[in-house]
N, C-alpha and C positions, 0 to 999 in steps of 0.2 A: 482961634484956629488958622494955620498958615495955609495958602492956597496950594492947591494940587499941583505937583510937578510932572513933566511928562516921564512917561516909564523909560527904565533905561534900553538902548538900542539892542543889547544882547539879553538872551535868557539867563537867568540866574539859578543856579543849582545850590540848595540849602542841603548839606549833607551831614546826617546825625549819625557819625560812625559810633556805636555803642557795644558796651561790653557784652551783651547778650542778642541784642535786636538792632537793626539799622533801617533808617528809612530816608527817603530822598525826596524833597518837594522842590517842584519847578515853578518859577515866577517867569512867564513868557514875557516876551517883548511888548505884547499888548497889555500886560499887566494881570493876566490871568493867572491864578493860583492854583497847581495841581499836584498830585503826588505820582511817584512812578510805582506802578502796581506791579511787582515782580514776579510774586508767586499767586496763583488761585485768586487773582484780582484783590490783593492784600498790599498794602505798602509797606509792611513791617517784614523785613527780611532778615532770617536768623544769621548771626555774626558767626559763622562757622566754615571751616575748610573741611575737606576731606581729601587724603592723598592715598593711592593705591598703585600697584605695579601691574602693568599688562605685559603680555608676552605677544610677540609680532614677528612678521618674518625679518624684520631689521633688528630683531633683539627685544632686550626688556625695556620698556618704557615707563616714565611715571605720570601717572593721569591724576588729575585732580578736579573737583567741583565745589562750589560754594552754595550756602543757604540750603534750600530745601532738596535740591539735588545731593548736596554733601551728606544730608542726612539719611537720606534714600540709599546713598553709597554706602555709607558707613553700615546701617542697618542690614543690607545684603551680605557685608561679608565683614564684620566688626573685627576678627580677629588677625586679618591680613590689610587691614587698613589703617589709617592714622589719623584721627580726630584733633582737630585744632580749635580751641575755644578760647574765648577772654583774651584774645590777643591785645587788647586796649589795656588790659591790666598792666602789661610790661612795659609800655612804652617808655616810662620814666625811669626803669631800672636800668642802670648802669651795669650792673652784674649779667643781664642777659644781652649776648650779643648774636647769638645763632644757635640752631639746632639742627640736628641730621635726621632728615627723613628718607629710609630705605637707603640709607647710604650717602645721599647728597646733602650738602649743608646748604641751610636756609637762614639768611639774616631775617630778623622780626620786620624790617623794612619791606623785605621782599614777600613775606606772607601776607602783610597787610595789602601790599600793592595787587597780590592776586586777587584778594578778596574784593578790593575796590574796583579793579577791572570788571570782575564779573557783576557786582552791583551796580555798576554805571552802564556799562556796555556802550552803545551807540548814543546814550542819552546826553553825556557831556561834550559831545561835537558841538563847536562853535558856542558852547556856553561858559559864562564866567563860574567859579566854583567859590561859595563860601563854607568852610568846614568848622565844626564845632569842635571845642576842647574844654574841659574841666577846669574850674578854677584853679584846683589841685588835682594832680595825677594821683592814681592809686599806688601804694606801696609806702612801707615805713620809711623808706630812704629815697623817696621820690623826687627827682630833679626836673622840675617844672618845664624849664627852658630844654633841657634834653629832651624831654617828652614831646614839647611842640616841635623841635628841630626833625625829630624821628618821623611825626606825622606828616610834615611837610616832606620831607625824604620819600616816604612812601607813597605820598600822592604823585610826587616827580617820577618815581619808579613804574607807577601805574600810567605814566603818560600826560599828567597833569601839573606841570612845573612851576605854575602860577595860580597860586590860591590865596584866599584870604581866609583869615581865622577870626572867630569870634568866639567869646564865652557861652557854654551850654546854657547855663542859667539865665543869661541875658536874653538869649534866643527863646528860651521857653516862655518867659513872659514879656516877650517883644509886643505882641499884639494887645497885650493887656496893658502895657505900659504906655503905649501911645494914646491910652484914652485919659492919661494922667494929665491934670491942668496944673499940677504944682509938684514941688519935689516930695519924693515920699521913700522911706526906707522899707523894703519888700523882702522877705523871705520866700525863696524858691525852692521847695520841696520836688525834687526830680527822682522819681521810683523807675528803676529799671527791673530787670529780672532778677540779677544777683547783686545790685548794689542800689545804695538810696544815698543820694546827695543833698545837703542842705546848704543853700549860698543866702547870704543877707547882701544885698547888693542897693545902692543908692541911686536912685532914678531922679534925674533931673531934666525936664523936657527942655528947660531953656538955656541948658548948657551946651557947650560945642562937644565936648565928649560928656556924654548924657549917663553913662553908668561907672559907678564906682564899686568895685568890691570890697566888701567891709569883714566879712568872717565868711569861714567855710567849716564843715564837718562831714564825713561820709562815714558809710559802715558797708560792709560787705554781706548784706542781708534786704532781701526785697521779696517780691513774688514768688520766685522759685522756693525759697524757705517756706513760705507759707502752705505751697503746694504738698512739699515735704511732710509737713504736720499731718495734713489728711492722708496721705498716703499711709504714715506710719501709725496714725491711729484708728483708721478706717480699712485701709486696703491689707496692709502687713498682717492683721490678726488673721485675715481669711486666707491666709498663705502661709501659715504655720508659725508666726512669731507668738510667742508665749506658750506655744505647745511644748511637749517633752518627750523623749524618746528613752529607751533602754538601752543600756551596754554593760556587758558583764554583771547584771544584776541591779545596776546602779541607775537610777532614774535622774535624767539630766536635762536641762532646758534646751531646746534648738539652737544651735548656735546663733549668735547675734550678727554674725558677718554675712548670713545669706542675704540679710535685710540692708546692709549698709549700702548696696548699690541704689537702693531708692532714694538716696540723696541726690543724685542728678540722673536724669534719663538715660544717659548713656553708659553709664557704668553697670546697668543691668545686663547691656550686652557684653560687656567684658567677662560675664560669668558664665559664658556659653564655651567653656571649655569640657573637654572630657572628664578632666580631673574633677572639676568641680560638680559636675553635673553627676559623676558615680556617687560622690560624696554626699549629696542631698539625696540621692535615691537611697544611699544606704541607711541614712537617718530614717528616711522615710518608712522603712521597711520594719522598724521598731517603734516608730511614733504612736503617740494616741490616738491622732487623727491623720494617718497616713495621706488621705486624699488631698489635705491642705497643701503639703509640700509636692505632692505631684502636679499639682495645678501651677505650682511656682515653676517647678523644671519646663512644663508645656510653656508658660508665659515666655520662659528664657528662651528656650530652643527655638520659638516661632519669632523672636525678635518684637515683643508686645509692649516692651517698656515705653516707646514714644506714644502709640495711640492710648496707653493707662495713663500716661501724663497729661496728654489733651484732654481726657475724661475728667481728671480731678480737677485741671483748671478751669474746664466749663463750670463743675461744680462751684468752684470757689467763687466764681464771676457771679454766678446766680446768687448766693449768701450777699452779695452787696445791694441786692435790692429787695431781697426776699428774706423772712425769718427762719425759712427751712429749706432745705431741696433734697432731691434724691441723686445720689451718685450713682449712676448707671455704667456698667461696662460688662461686656460678654465676649468670651473667648471660647469656642467648644464648649465644653460643659462646665466651665467657669462662670458663673452668672452673679453679677453683683448689683444689687440693688439695695444700697444703704441710705436711710434718712440720715441727714446731717442738720443740726439746727444752727443758727448764728451763735447762740450762746455756747454751744460746744466748740465751734471753732475759734470763737475769740478767747476762750480758756486755753486753749491748745496753743495758740500764737501770743500767750500773756508775756512769755519771757521775752519774744523778739520783739514785742511792742514795747517792754520797758528798755531795751537795748536802743531802739529806735529813739525814744524819749530821750534819754540820755546823749543820744548823738545830736538831737536839735538843742539840746543845752549847752552842748559843746561849740555849736556855731554861734549861740550866742555870746558865749564868753569870748570865743575868738575875736567876735566884732566888738567885746566891751560894752555890750548893751544888755539892758533888760527887756523881758517880753514887751513891756508897755510902750519901748520906742520902735517896735515895728507897727509900721502903718497898715501894712497890706500883706495878705499870705497868698501865694500861687501855687498851687499842686500841678503835677502833671506826672504820666506814667499810669499804666494800669491799677497799682496798687493803691494809687490816690482815691480809687473809688470804695474800698475797703470801709466800711463805717468807722470801726475801731480805730483805724489810722486816722482818718479824718478828726477823730475825737481828741488824739494828741494834740492836734492844733487848736480846735476849738477850747480845750481846757486851759492852753498857755494864752491865746490870744483873742479868744471870742469867736463864735461862729459868723459874727459880722464881717470880720476882715478876711475871710477866706475865699478865695476865688479859683475857679479850674476852668478846664476847656481843652479841647484837642489834646487828650490825655496820653494818645498814642502818638501823636504826630507835630506837637507843638513846637519841638526843639526844631525840626527840619524845617518847619513852616518859617519859624521866627529868622533861622539863619538865611534862608530865601528873602525875606523881607529886609533884614539888614543888608545884605550883599546890594539889594536893589536900591535901598536909600543912599549907601555908599558910592553905589555908581552914579547917583546923581550929583554927587558932591555937596 
């Protein structure tokens, strides 16, 4: 073990700017590690912006909010606001240069900068910043150098021109890697809300450059997709999916498009148009079970998509530690109390698990390694708690090789620690 070195003179911020959620960890000058709790005493901050136009005596102005405030603003008036999601996905896409919001042009760098400014607030004053980046950015034609350059430009536009960059999987396993006393090949599984990334790294505690990326594969599938499976199987049938209605003497299934909005929580809000609501009401008038579609109309009108998703997510989390749970949600006279078993849930996500497994195999192939060459596996992100997901790794690598910890904050924490170690030289 090397002797302890003095803590860096400046606080270090580790910023995990994620596709769905973002987290900020701070290592203070005295060595204390803490997390910025930005909303409801929660370190997890939704990576989302909302824009809307406001009228004032000076004329029309464009207002915006980030994180939970953005979600609240959008739910207040989804048809006259613009929700910006998954900004990180486009960083390495040269084809995306700008978008118009209420007639005003915004570059991607500007959008990310607005989000970062809201995320960090005054916390970054006098602090050094270490930001994370993926081994490979998202997209079929991603240019990784371009993605990192745009990320740096966004930080600069937010007022932070001098930042350090580290690989997100390195950060995710950084505290774990510091316990290694010999070189090891480690597979890092990093699960977000919308994406899952599998990176194979070689950690060498004795080397000056201790981390070497060997292979990578990613997939646009994670916890949000698992939530949708529960919504589709448990909630949607209670709102009219699989029901039938009659038109001109012909019995037809209720249109599937009414339930496409369940794929993402915000899409349900986009259905709150007079035309769509009239259409659903017309179908309900001749439906076998009209009350189901009337419940759907009420949920859409009252902007209950986000609370419904929260209830589903809580039920999914409960299944990580229990063999069954009850999904509870109530709004007006719509009361949902449905028993869900882990076995049912695992059957619903079986196709998704197969796609995840194939992505793990692609990471191994990219590294040119077999499963036996992986010394350790480190899993992070909320989806890492799902027993069927852990089984994907246990089946390939053996349960004894699997580690985890800090599933929601490990990347931000690792970035702060990397920044502190680099500051010491």
